[in-house]
BADO-894806 format. One record per residue (C-alpha): residue in three letters; x negated, y negated, z negated. Coordinates in steps of 0.1 Angstrom, whole numbers, plus 5000, padded with zeros to 4 digits. Each point is the difference from the previous one (the first is absolute). Example, Ala and Ser with C-alpha at 12.3 -4.5 7.8 and 13.67 -1.06 7.14 Angstrom:
<sefis>
<r: ala X: 4877 Y: 5045 Z: 4922>
<r: ser X: 4986 Y: 4966 Z: 5007>
</sefis>
This chain:
<sefis>
<r: met X: 2901 Y: 2529 Z: 3466>
<r: phe X: 5017 Y: 4987 Z: 4970>
<r: leu X: 5006 Y: 4962 Z: 4992>
<r: gly X: 5014 Y: 4982 Z: 4971>
<r: asn X: 5034 Y: 4987 Z: 5003>
<r: gly X: 4996 Y: 4970 Z: 4977>
<r: arg X: 5018 Y: 5017 Z: 4971>
<r: gly X: 4973 Y: 5024 Z: 4990>
<r: ala X: 5013 Y: 5029 Z: 5022>
<r: leu X: 4982 Y: 5015 Z: 5029>
<r: ser X: 5017 Y: 5007 Z: 5033>
<r: asn X: 4989 Y: 5018 Z: 5032>
<r: ser X: 4996 Y: 4972 Z: 5026>
<r: ser X: 5001 Y: 5026 Z: 5028>
<r: thr X: 5037 Y: 5002 Z: 4995>
<r: asn X: 5002 Y: 4963 Z: 5013>
<r: leu X: 4982 Y: 5008 Z: 5033>
<r: ala X: 5018 Y: 5007 Z: 5033>
<r: pro X: 5000 Y: 5035 Z: 5012>
<r: gly X: 4971 Y: 5010 Z: 5023>
<r: arg X: 4978 Y: 4972 Z: 4988>
<r: phe X: 4971 Y: 5024 Z: 4991>
<r: asp X: 5002 Y: 5015 Z: 5035>
<r: arg X: 4990 Y: 4967 Z: 5016>
<r: met X: 4970 Y: 4993 Z: 4978>
<r: ala X: 4965 Y: 5004 Z: 5013>
<r: asn X: 4984 Y: 5035 Z: 4997>
<r: val X: 4965 Y: 5015 Z: 5004>
<r: arg X: 5005 Y: 5013 Z: 5036>
<r: ile X: 4978 Y: 4984 Z: 5027>
<r: ser X: 5017 Y: 4993 Z: 5033>
<r: glu X: 4986 Y: 5015 Z: 5032>
<r: arg X: 5008 Y: 4968 Z: 5019>
<r: leu X: 4973 Y: 4973 Z: 5005>
<r: pro X: 5005 Y: 4966 Z: 4984>
<r: trp X: 5019 Y: 4977 Z: 5024>
<r: leu X: 4974 Y: 4973 Z: 4999>
<r: leu X: 4973 Y: 5023 Z: 5014>
<r: asn X: 4993 Y: 4993 Z: 5038>
<r: ser X: 4990 Y: 5033 Z: 5017>
<r: his X: 4985 Y: 4980 Z: 5029>
<r: leu X: 4972 Y: 4986 Z: 4978>
<r: ala X: 4970 Y: 5017 Z: 4986>
<r: pro X: 4996 Y: 5001 Z: 4962>
<r: val X: 4978 Y: 4973 Z: 4988>
<r: ala X: 4973 Y: 5009 Z: 4974>
<r: tyr X: 4997 Y: 4980 Z: 4968>
<r: gly X: 4974 Y: 4973 Z: 4997>
<r: ser X: 4968 Y: 4998 Z: 5021>
<r: trp X: 5007 Y: 5033 Z: 5017>
<r: ala X: 5030 Y: 4987 Z: 5018>
<r: leu X: 4984 Y: 4986 Z: 5032>
<r: pro X: 4972 Y: 5025 Z: 5003>
<r: lys X: 5025 Y: 5029 Z: 4998>
<r: leu X: 5022 Y: 4985 Z: 5028>
<r: val X: 4969 Y: 4994 Z: 5022>
<r: leu X: 4991 Y: 5036 Z: 4996>
<r: glu X: 5035 Y: 5011 Z: 5010>
<r: leu X: 4995 Y: 4981 Z: 5032>
<r: gln X: 4973 Y: 5025 Z: 5010>
<r: gln X: 5023 Y: 5030 Z: 4997>
<r: pro X: 5010 Y: 5019 Z: 5031>
<r: asp X: 5036 Y: 5003 Z: 4988>
<r: thr X: 5022 Y: 4973 Z: 5019>
<r: leu X: 5024 Y: 4998 Z: 4971>
<r: thr X: 4973 Y: 4993 Z: 4975>
<r: arg X: 4985 Y: 4972 Z: 5020>
<r: gln X: 5035 Y: 4985 Z: 5007>
<r: arg X: 5007 Y: 4999 Z: 4963>
<r: ala X: 4966 Y: 4985 Z: 4992>
<r: leu X: 5003 Y: 4973 Z: 5026>
<r: ala X: 5036 Y: 4992 Z: 4986>
<r: ser X: 4986 Y: 4996 Z: 4965>
<r: leu X: 4971 Y: 4979 Z: 5012>
<r: cys X: 5025 Y: 4977 Z: 5018>
<r: ser X: 5019 Y: 4995 Z: 4968>
<r: leu X: 4968 Y: 4991 Z: 4981>
<r: ala X: 4984 Y: 4979 Z: 5027>
<r: his X: 5022 Y: 4969 Z: 4991>
<r: asp X: 4978 Y: 4996 Z: 4969>
<r: pro X: 4967 Y: 4984 Z: 5011>
<r: glu X: 4982 Y: 5017 Z: 4971>
<r: lys X: 5012 Y: 5034 Z: 5013>
<r: ala X: 4991 Y: 4991 Z: 5035>
<r: tyr X: 4965 Y: 4992 Z: 4989>
<r: gln X: 4997 Y: 5033 Z: 4982>
<r: ala X: 5012 Y: 5019 Z: 5030>
<r: ile X: 4974 Y: 4983 Z: 5022>
<r: gln X: 4973 Y: 5008 Z: 4975>
<r: asn X: 5009 Y: 5036 Z: 5000>
<r: gly X: 4997 Y: 5004 Z: 5038>
<r: cys X: 5035 Y: 4996 Z: 5011>
<r: leu X: 4992 Y: 4981 Z: 5032>
<r: glu X: 4976 Y: 5027 Z: 5012>
<r: gln X: 5029 Y: 5025 Z: 4998>
<r: leu X: 5024 Y: 4975 Z: 5016>
<r: lys X: 4978 Y: 4997 Z: 5030>
<r: leu X: 5002 Y: 5037 Z: 5005>
<r: leu X: 5038 Y: 5002 Z: 4993>
<r: leu X: 5006 Y: 4973 Z: 5027>
<r: arg X: 4990 Y: 5027 Z: 5025>
<r: asp X: 5021 Y: 5027 Z: 4985>
<r: asn X: 5023 Y: 5020 Z: 5023>
<r: glu X: 5031 Y: 4996 Z: 4978>
<r: pro X: 5019 Y: 4967 Z: 5007>
<r: ser X: 5012 Y: 4998 Z: 4964>
<r: ile X: 4964 Y: 5000 Z: 4987>
<r: arg X: 4990 Y: 4972 Z: 5024>
<r: thr X: 5032 Y: 4980 Z: 4991>
<r: arg X: 4993 Y: 5002 Z: 4963>
<r: thr X: 4963 Y: 4992 Z: 5005>
<r: ser X: 5007 Y: 4969 Z: 5020>
<r: glu X: 5025 Y: 4990 Z: 4974>
<r: leu X: 4975 Y: 5004 Z: 4973>
<r: leu X: 4975 Y: 4978 Z: 5020>
<r: phe X: 5026 Y: 4974 Z: 5004>
<r: leu X: 5003 Y: 4999 Z: 4961>
<r: leu X: 4963 Y: 5000 Z: 4994>
<r: val X: 4992 Y: 4970 Z: 5024>
<r: ala X: 5024 Y: 4978 Z: 4980>
<r: his X: 4971 Y: 4998 Z: 4975>
<r: ser X: 4967 Y: 4983 Z: 5006>
<r: val X: 4981 Y: 5030 Z: 4989>
<r: gly X: 5018 Y: 5022 Z: 5024>
<r: arg X: 4995 Y: 4976 Z: 5030>
<r: glu X: 4963 Y: 4998 Z: 4993>
<r: ala X: 4997 Y: 5038 Z: 4996>
<r: val X: 5019 Y: 5007 Z: 5033>
<r: leu X: 4977 Y: 4976 Z: 5020>
<r: cys X: 4968 Y: 5012 Z: 4983>
<r: arg X: 5008 Y: 5038 Z: 5003>
<r: asp X: 5012 Y: 4997 Z: 5037>
<r: val X: 5036 Y: 5012 Z: 4993>
<r: leu X: 5011 Y: 4975 Z: 5027>
<r: ser X: 4987 Y: 5023 Z: 5028>
<r: pro X: 5021 Y: 5031 Z: 4993>
<r: leu X: 5030 Y: 4977 Z: 4992>
<r: ala X: 4997 Y: 4984 Z: 5034>
<r: glu X: 5002 Y: 5034 Z: 5018>
<r: leu X: 5036 Y: 5002 Z: 4988>
<r: ile X: 5012 Y: 4968 Z: 5018>
<r: asp X: 5016 Y: 5023 Z: 5026>
<r: glu X: 5013 Y: 5024 Z: 4975>
<r: ser X: 5031 Y: 5020 Z: 5011>
<r: his X: 5015 Y: 5003 Z: 4965>
<r: his X: 5021 Y: 4968 Z: 4995>
<r: ala X: 4997 Y: 4997 Z: 4962>
<r: cys X: 4962 Y: 5006 Z: 5002>
<r: lys X: 4996 Y: 4974 Z: 5028>
<r: leu X: 5020 Y: 4975 Z: 4980>
<r: asn X: 4977 Y: 5004 Z: 4970>
<r: val X: 4969 Y: 4997 Z: 5021>
<r: his X: 5011 Y: 4967 Z: 5015>
<r: arg X: 5011 Y: 4987 Z: 4966>
<r: thr X: 4966 Y: 5008 Z: 4986>
<r: leu X: 4982 Y: 4983 Z: 5030>
<r: asn X: 5022 Y: 4969 Z: 4997>
<r: arg X: 4994 Y: 4997 Z: 4963>
<r: leu X: 4961 Y: 5004 Z: 5006>
<r: ala X: 5000 Y: 4975 Z: 5028>
<r: asn X: 5012 Y: 4973 Z: 4976>
<r: phe X: 4964 Y: 4998 Z: 4988>
<r: pro X: 4973 Y: 4986 Z: 5023>
<r: ser X: 4974 Y: 5026 Z: 4993>
<r: ala X: 5024 Y: 5029 Z: 5009>
<r: ala X: 5012 Y: 4981 Z: 5031>
<r: leu X: 4965 Y: 4995 Z: 5011>
<r: ser X: 4994 Y: 5038 Z: 4996>
<r: met X: 5030 Y: 5007 Z: 5021>
<r: val X: 4988 Y: 4977 Z: 5027>
<r: ser X: 4965 Y: 5015 Z: 4999>
<r: met X: 5015 Y: 5035 Z: 5004>
<r: asp X: 5018 Y: 4988 Z: 5033>
<r: leu X: 5033 Y: 5007 Z: 4984>
<r: val X: 5017 Y: 4969 Z: 5014>
<r: pro X: 5003 Y: 5013 Z: 5036>
<r: arg X: 5016 Y: 5031 Z: 4988>
<r: leu X: 5025 Y: 4980 Z: 4979>
<r: val X: 5008 Y: 4977 Z: 5029>
<r: ala X: 5006 Y: 5031 Z: 5023>
<r: asn X: 5024 Y: 5014 Z: 4974>
<r: val X: 5022 Y: 4969 Z: 4998>
<r: thr X: 5016 Y: 5007 Z: 5033>
<r: glu X: 5002 Y: 5038 Z: 4995>
<r: glu X: 5015 Y: 5000 Z: 4964>
<r: glu X: 5037 Y: 5004 Z: 4998>
<r: asp X: 5005 Y: 4996 Z: 4963>
<r: glu X: 5007 Y: 4964 Z: 4992>
<r: val X: 4985 Y: 5001 Z: 4965>
<r: ile X: 4967 Y: 5016 Z: 5012>
<r: gln X: 4998 Y: 4975 Z: 5030>
<r: thr X: 5005 Y: 4971 Z: 4975>
<r: leu X: 4971 Y: 5013 Z: 4979>
<r: leu X: 4979 Y: 5004 Z: 5031>
<r: leu X: 5005 Y: 4964 Z: 5010>
<r: tyr X: 4993 Y: 4986 Z: 4965>
<r: thr X: 4968 Y: 5022 Z: 4998>
<r: ile X: 4989 Y: 4987 Z: 5033>
<r: ser X: 5006 Y: 4964 Z: 4991>
<r: leu X: 4979 Y: 5005 Z: 4968>
<r: cys X: 4971 Y: 5014 Z: 5020>
<r: leu X: 5003 Y: 4971 Z: 5025>
<r: arg X: 4992 Y: 4975 Z: 4972>
<r: val X: 4967 Y: 5018 Z: 4997>
<r: asp X: 4990 Y: 5004 Z: 5036>
<r: pro X: 5025 Y: 4995 Z: 5029>
<r: arg X: 4977 Y: 5012 Z: 5028>
<r: pro X: 5009 Y: 5037 Z: 4999>
<r: ala X: 5037 Y: 4992 Z: 5005>
<r: leu X: 4993 Y: 4975 Z: 5027>
<r: ala X: 4978 Y: 5026 Z: 5018>
<r: cys X: 5029 Y: 5026 Z: 5001>
<r: asn X: 5026 Y: 4974 Z: 5013>
<r: gly X: 5016 Y: 4995 Z: 4966>
<r: val X: 5016 Y: 4967 Z: 5009>
<r: ser X: 5021 Y: 5018 Z: 5026>
<r: val X: 5010 Y: 5027 Z: 4976>
<r: leu X: 5010 Y: 4976 Z: 4973>
<r: gly X: 5020 Y: 4978 Z: 5025>
<r: lys X: 5022 Y: 5030 Z: 5009>
<r: gln X: 5010 Y: 5003 Z: 4964>
<r: leu X: 5013 Y: 4963 Z: 4998>
<r: ser X: 5033 Y: 5009 Z: 5018>
<r: thr X: 5010 Y: 5030 Z: 4978>
<r: pro X: 5032 Y: 4996 Z: 4979>
<r: ser X: 4982 Y: 5013 Z: 4968>
<r: leu X: 4993 Y: 4971 Z: 4977>
<r: gly X: 4971 Y: 5018 Z: 4983>
<r: ile X: 4983 Y: 5008 Z: 5033>
<r: arg X: 5004 Y: 4963 Z: 5011>
<r: arg X: 4985 Y: 4988 Z: 4969>
<r: ala X: 4970 Y: 5023 Z: 5001>
<r: ala X: 4993 Y: 4994 Z: 5037>
<r: leu X: 5000 Y: 4962 Z: 4996>
<r: asn X: 4978 Y: 5004 Z: 4969>
<r: ala X: 4975 Y: 5019 Z: 5022>
<r: leu X: 5004 Y: 4975 Z: 5029>
<r: leu X: 4993 Y: 4972 Z: 4977>
<r: ala X: 4967 Y: 5016 Z: 4990>
<r: ile X: 4989 Y: 5009 Z: 5035>
<r: ser X: 5006 Y: 4966 Z: 5013>
<r: val X: 4974 Y: 4984 Z: 4979>
<r: pro X: 4969 Y: 5007 Z: 5023>
<r: leu X: 4998 Y: 4982 Z: 5033>
<r: glu X: 5004 Y: 5033 Z: 5019>
<r: gly X: 5032 Y: 5008 Z: 4982>
<r: lys X: 5014 Y: 4965 Z: 5008>
<r: glu X: 4993 Y: 5006 Z: 5037>
<r: arg X: 5016 Y: 5035 Z: 4998>
<r: val X: 5032 Y: 4986 Z: 4985>
<r: cys X: 5002 Y: 4974 Z: 5029>
<r: asp X: 4992 Y: 5026 Z: 5027>
<r: gly X: 5025 Y: 5024 Z: 4987>
<r: gly X: 5028 Y: 4974 Z: 5001>
<r: leu X: 5010 Y: 5003 Z: 4964>
<r: leu X: 5005 Y: 4963 Z: 4993>
<r: pro X: 5036 Y: 4999 Z: 5013>
<r: leu X: 5008 Y: 5030 Z: 4978>
<r: leu X: 4983 Y: 4984 Z: 4970>
<r: val X: 5020 Y: 4968 Z: 5006>
<r: lys X: 5032 Y: 5021 Z: 5000>
<r: leu X: 4991 Y: 5017 Z: 4968>
<r: leu X: 4997 Y: 4966 Z: 4983>
<r: ser X: 5038 Y: 5000 Z: 4999>
<r: asp X: 5001 Y: 5034 Z: 4982>
<r: ser X: 5020 Y: 5003 Z: 4968>
<r: asp X: 4971 Y: 5013 Z: 4980>
<r: pro X: 4976 Y: 4974 Z: 4984>
<r: glu X: 4970 Y: 5023 Z: 5003>
<r: val X: 5006 Y: 5006 Z: 5036>
<r: gln X: 5003 Y: 4963 Z: 5006>
<r: ala X: 4968 Y: 4993 Z: 4980>
<r: asn X: 4979 Y: 5025 Z: 5017>
<r: ala X: 5013 Y: 4989 Z: 5035>
<r: ala X: 4992 Y: 4965 Z: 4992>
<r: gly X: 4966 Y: 5010 Z: 4987>
<r: thr X: 4992 Y: 5019 Z: 5032>
<r: ile X: 5011 Y: 4970 Z: 5021>
<r: met X: 4979 Y: 4978 Z: 4978>
<r: asn X: 4969 Y: 5021 Z: 5007>
<r: thr X: 5007 Y: 5004 Z: 5037>
<r: val X: 5007 Y: 4962 Z: 5009>
<r: ile X: 4965 Y: 4991 Z: 4990>
<r: ile X: 4989 Y: 5008 Z: 5035>
<r: thr X: 5012 Y: 4980 Z: 5030>
<r: lys X: 5017 Y: 5030 Z: 5016>
<r: gly X: 5019 Y: 5007 Z: 4969>
<r: lys X: 5012 Y: 4963 Z: 4997>
<r: leu X: 5014 Y: 5000 Z: 5035>
<r: gln X: 5018 Y: 5034 Z: 4996>
<r: ala X: 5015 Y: 4990 Z: 4967>
<r: leu X: 5012 Y: 4966 Z: 5013>
<r: ser X: 5015 Y: 5017 Z: 5031>
<r: ala X: 5018 Y: 5026 Z: 4977>
<r: gly X: 5017 Y: 4972 Z: 4981>
<r: ala X: 4981 Y: 5004 Z: 4966>
<r: leu X: 5001 Y: 4964 Z: 4990>
<r: pro X: 5038 Y: 4998 Z: 4992>
<r: val X: 5001 Y: 5033 Z: 4981>
<r: leu X: 4969 Y: 4991 Z: 4980>
<r: leu X: 5014 Y: 4967 Z: 4991>
<r: leu X: 5030 Y: 5017 Z: 4985>
<r: leu X: 4978 Y: 5023 Z: 4979>
<r: val X: 4984 Y: 4970 Z: 4985>
<r: ser X: 5030 Y: 4995 Z: 4979>
<r: ser X: 4999 Y: 5036 Z: 4988>
<r: gly X: 5000 Y: 5008 Z: 4963>
<r: glu X: 4974 Y: 5028 Z: 5004>
<r: arg X: 4965 Y: 4987 Z: 4994>
<r: ala X: 4983 Y: 5022 Z: 5026>
<r: val X: 5025 Y: 4992 Z: 5027>
<r: cys X: 4997 Y: 4963 Z: 4994>
<r: leu X: 4963 Y: 5000 Z: 4997>
<r: asn X: 4994 Y: 5021 Z: 5032>
<r: ala X: 5024 Y: 4980 Z: 5020>
<r: leu X: 4983 Y: 4967 Z: 4990>
<r: lys X: 4966 Y: 5014 Z: 5009>
<r: ala X: 5013 Y: 5012 Z: 5034>
<r: leu X: 5015 Y: 4966 Z: 5007>
<r: thr X: 4967 Y: 4984 Z: 4991>
<r: ala X: 4982 Y: 5021 Z: 5027>
<r: leu X: 5027 Y: 4993 Z: 5025>
<r: ala X: 4998 Y: 4963 Z: 4994>
<r: glu X: 4966 Y: 5000 Z: 5016>
<r: ala X: 5018 Y: 5005 Z: 5034>
<r: pro X: 5013 Y: 4968 Z: 5016>
<r: ser X: 5035 Y: 5015 Z: 5006>
<r: gly X: 5001 Y: 5013 Z: 4964>
<r: arg X: 4991 Y: 4965 Z: 4985>
<r: arg X: 5027 Y: 4984 Z: 5022>
<r: his X: 5026 Y: 5024 Z: 4987>
<r: leu X: 4989 Y: 4996 Z: 4963>
<r: leu X: 5003 Y: 4962 Z: 5001>
<r: glu X: 5037 Y: 5004 Z: 5000>
<r: his X: 5000 Y: 5021 Z: 4969>
<r: val X: 4977 Y: 4980 Z: 4977>
<r: pro X: 5026 Y: 4999 Z: 4971>
<r: val X: 5001 Y: 5038 Z: 4998>
<r: leu X: 4962 Y: 5002 Z: 4995>
<r: ser X: 5001 Y: 4970 Z: 4976>
<r: ser X: 5025 Y: 5017 Z: 4978>
<r: arg X: 4974 Y: 5026 Z: 4992>
<r: thr X: 4971 Y: 4977 Z: 4991>
<r: gly X: 5012 Y: 4989 Z: 4967>
<r: ala X: 5032 Y: 5017 Z: 4989>
<r: his X: 4988 Y: 5036 Z: 5002>
<r: glu X: 4987 Y: 5015 Z: 4967>
<r: asp X: 4973 Y: 5021 Z: 5016>
<r: gln X: 4967 Y: 4981 Z: 5006>
<r: ala X: 4990 Y: 5021 Z: 5031>
<r: val X: 5033 Y: 4992 Z: 5017>
<r: arg X: 4995 Y: 4963 Z: 4994>
<r: arg X: 4965 Y: 5001 Z: 5012>
<r: ala X: 5011 Y: 5019 Z: 5032>
<r: ala X: 5028 Y: 4975 Z: 5007>
<r: gln X: 4976 Y: 4971 Z: 4997>
<r: cys X: 4976 Y: 5017 Z: 5023>
<r: ala X: 5027 Y: 5006 Z: 5026>
<r: leu X: 5009 Y: 4962 Z: 4998>
<r: gln X: 4964 Y: 4991 Z: 5005>
<r: arg X: 4997 Y: 5022 Z: 5030>
<r: lys X: 5030 Y: 4984 Z: 5015>
<r: gly X: 4987 Y: 4966 Z: 4991>
<r: ser X: 5007 Y: 4981 Z: 5031>
<r: glu X: 5010 Y: 5010 Z: 5034>
<r: lys X: 4964 Y: 5000 Z: 5011>
<r: gly X: 4988 Y: 5020 Z: 4970>
<r: ile X: 4963 Y: 4999 Z: 5010>
<r: pro X: 4985 Y: 4985 Z: 4969>
<r: ile X: 5018 Y: 5026 Z: 4978>
<r: asn X: 4989 Y: 5029 Z: 5023>
<r: leu X: 4964 Y: 4986 Z: 4996>
<r: glu X: 5004 Y: 5004 Z: 4963>
<r: arg X: 5010 Y: 5036 Z: 5004>
<r: ile X: 4969 Y: 5006 Z: 5021>
<r: tyr X: 4979 Y: 4985 Z: 4973>
<r: ser X: 5015 Y: 5022 Z: 4973>
<r: arg X: 4996 Y: 5031 Z: 5021>
<r: leu X: 4963 Y: 4994 Z: 5006>
<r: gly X: 4992 Y: 4997 Z: 4964>
<r: gly X: 5021 Y: 4973 Z: 4981>
<r: pro X: 4991 Y: 4964 Z: 4994>
<r: ser X: 4983 Y: 4980 Z: 5028>
<r: ser X: 4967 Y: 4996 Z: 4982>
<r: ala X: 4996 Y: 5038 Z: 4997>
<r: trp X: 5011 Y: 5006 Z: 5035>
<r: arg X: 4978 Y: 4973 Z: 5015>
<r: glu X: 4970 Y: 5013 Z: 4983>
<r: gly X: 4975 Y: 5016 Z: 5024>
<r: ile X: 5016 Y: 4986 Z: 5031>
<r: gln X: 4979 Y: 4977 Z: 5021>
<r: gly X: 5011 Y: 4974 Z: 5024>
<r: pro X: 5034 Y: 4983 Z: 5005>
<r: leu X: 5032 Y: 5019 Z: 5002>
<r: val X: 5022 Y: 4991 Z: 5029>
<r: leu X: 5037 Y: 5006 Z: 4999>
<r: his X: 5017 Y: 5003 Z: 5034>
<r: val X: 5037 Y: 4993 Z: 5002>
<r: pro X: 5023 Y: 4988 Z: 5027>
<r: gln X: 4998 Y: 4964 Z: 5010>
<r: ser X: 5035 Y: 4992 Z: 4986>
<r: glu X: 4990 Y: 5012 Z: 4966>
<r: ala X: 4965 Y: 4984 Z: 4998>
<r: leu X: 5012 Y: 4967 Z: 4987>
<r: ser X: 5021 Y: 5014 Z: 4972>
<r: leu X: 4972 Y: 5023 Z: 4989>
<r: gly X: 4975 Y: 4972 Z: 5001>
<r: thr X: 5020 Y: 4980 Z: 4976>
<r: ala X: 5008 Y: 5028 Z: 4976>
<r: gly X: 4971 Y: 4994 Z: 4977>
<r: leu X: 4982 Y: 5034 Z: 5006>
<r: arg X: 4969 Y: 5009 Z: 4981>
<r: gly X: 4966 Y: 4985 Z: 5012>
<r: gly X: 4978 Y: 5017 Z: 5025>
<r: leu X: 5027 Y: 5006 Z: 5027>
<r: ser X: 5005 Y: 4982 Z: 5032>
<r: val X: 5031 Y: 5003 Z: 5021>
<r: glu X: 5000 Y: 5003 Z: 5039>
<r: gly X: 5031 Y: 5002 Z: 5021>
<r: ala X: 5001 Y: 5031 Z: 5022>
<r: pro X: 5033 Y: 5001 Z: 5019>
<r: thr X: 4989 Y: 5025 Z: 5026>
<r: thr X: 4968 Y: 5021 Z: 4993>
<r: cys X: 4979 Y: 5004 Z: 4970>
<r: ser X: 4962 Y: 5001 Z: 5004>
<r: cys X: 4999 Y: 5032 Z: 4980>
<r: phe X: 5021 Y: 5017 Z: 5027>
<r: gly X: 4988 Y: 5036 Z: 5006>
<r: gln X: 4977 Y: 5004 Z: 4971>
<r: gln X: 5004 Y: 5031 Z: 4977>
<r: cys X: 4998 Y: 5004 Z: 4964>
<r: thr X: 4973 Y: 5025 Z: 4988>
<r: glu X: 5024 Y: 5014 Z: 4974>
<r: cys X: 5032 Y: 5007 Z: 5018>
<r: met X: 4990 Y: 4994 Z: 5036>
<r: met X: 5030 Y: 4978 Z: 5006>
<r: gln X: 4996 Y: 4973 Z: 5027>
<r: cys X: 5010 Y: 4965 Z: 4998>
<r: asn X: 5025 Y: 4990 Z: 5027>
<r: thr X: 5019 Y: 4969 Z: 5011>
<r: ser X: 5033 Y: 5011 Z: 4988>
<r: ile X: 4987 Y: 5002 Z: 4964>
<r: cys X: 4982 Y: 4967 Z: 5002>
<r: ser X: 5029 Y: 4982 Z: 5015>
<r: arg X: 5023 Y: 5009 Z: 4972>
<r: arg X: 4980 Y: 5008 Z: 4971>
<r: ile X: 4968 Y: 4990 Z: 4982>
<r: cys X: 4967 Y: 5012 Z: 5013>
<r: met X: 4972 Y: 4993 Z: 4976>
<r: arg X: 4965 Y: 5007 Z: 5013>
<r: val X: 4973 Y: 5004 Z: 4973>
<r: glu X: 4965 Y: 5013 Z: 5005>
<r: thr X: 5007 Y: 5030 Z: 4978>
<r: arg X: 5015 Y: 5027 Z: 5024>
<r: val X: 5029 Y: 5010 Z: 4978>
<r: cys X: 5036 Y: 5004 Z: 5014>
<r: val X: 5029 Y: 4996 Z: 4977>
<r: ser X: 5027 Y: 5002 Z: 5027>
<r: his X: 5019 Y: 5027 Z: 4982>
<r: his X: 5002 Y: 4978 Z: 4969>
<r: ser X: 5006 Y: 4966 Z: 5015>
<r: pro X: 5010 Y: 4984 Z: 5034>
<r: gly X: 4972 Y: 4995 Z: 5023>
<r: val X: 4967 Y: 5017 Z: 5008>
<r: leu X: 4965 Y: 4991 Z: 4985>
<r: ser X: 4971 Y: 5001 Z: 5024>
<r: thr X: 4967 Y: 4984 Z: 5005>
<r: leu X: 4993 Y: 4965 Z: 5011>
</sefis>
């Protein structure tokens, strides 16, 4: 090539190039090596609308390597909700149900991973539930291959976050199997996933877990050194202590002293769930007595000053329930400034309301009028709505020493107060709902309201309701 030198002359520019320059320039030879960006573990993806149908067809091939590569390509595409929808529309889930029962562990692992990605989208969750993919997936709970087992429990945990899926898992009697696997599982990550899945199912229906001694299994996990397992176990215990039977199981299992100990844990989530479980359990009389014996009041008072909203709120609600016991009220009278500090200064409205409620429960040393207000609210709210449909006078039996203060407390109309220092006239009668009997120990220390409606709220408020 000749170029002008600016003076009208031409010169050969090749003389200015370094030796061997032409040897390093590109040529027409094609290399036998594949491009470095090509992944040999992925199946080639067709262009346009043929991409997903072709991959689904490859899932039906008998060759193991072909199916593995097709599954790997589908996993890379399933992050896109549009691609996930197209895969489902082309019959991907029907093939995945068959591949979950494949003899090759790597196929089952990739299949469970693909399902984990699909259920992240709403269209994937609906399709998994409607096309009964949950049944073959549940068969792999006891999978021997660790990677596959981990993907299965990750998928179940993601599904259980949605009530419809959790309800399906409960209806399949999957909860007893999950509870049984908690004690048998050695892997900490899988055990944590199991406990969180159980807690999500308990929020839908706690009865299956109660029937298989779930409270005892969860209680054994509270002493583990693993923080993740303690969090998950307390999360499940919080959910299972909501029904009356769960409260009684927590008391019968002797878990309240351990829960009080966990209130001093360094993790705020553990503290919040432990305080929440105590809050649920101390609604019943047995729970109040056990919590007070375990020394719950001083620790709960310390948590009132916590900066974590859930910790402070659950502690205040637990103190509110414990204030219904005479010994609890006497102890809280000495710490009124601690509760008062949360009524106006805290930025959260729920915390301020809970603190005000705790102060009202403490009220006076007698505490009877305020406990009566709690019974009103538990039975339906304002007194006008609560009194509606009840015929005849309501008689409030209290000890003789407290009758005077109660009579001058300005209670709502329609109530008469009678001193009953020894025996209540409703002694021995049973409630038709919970079959609990009134006895002198309850009537001598707490309120016994007797109404003509045979409804017992003893697990929500102090005292037993029975007929006149």
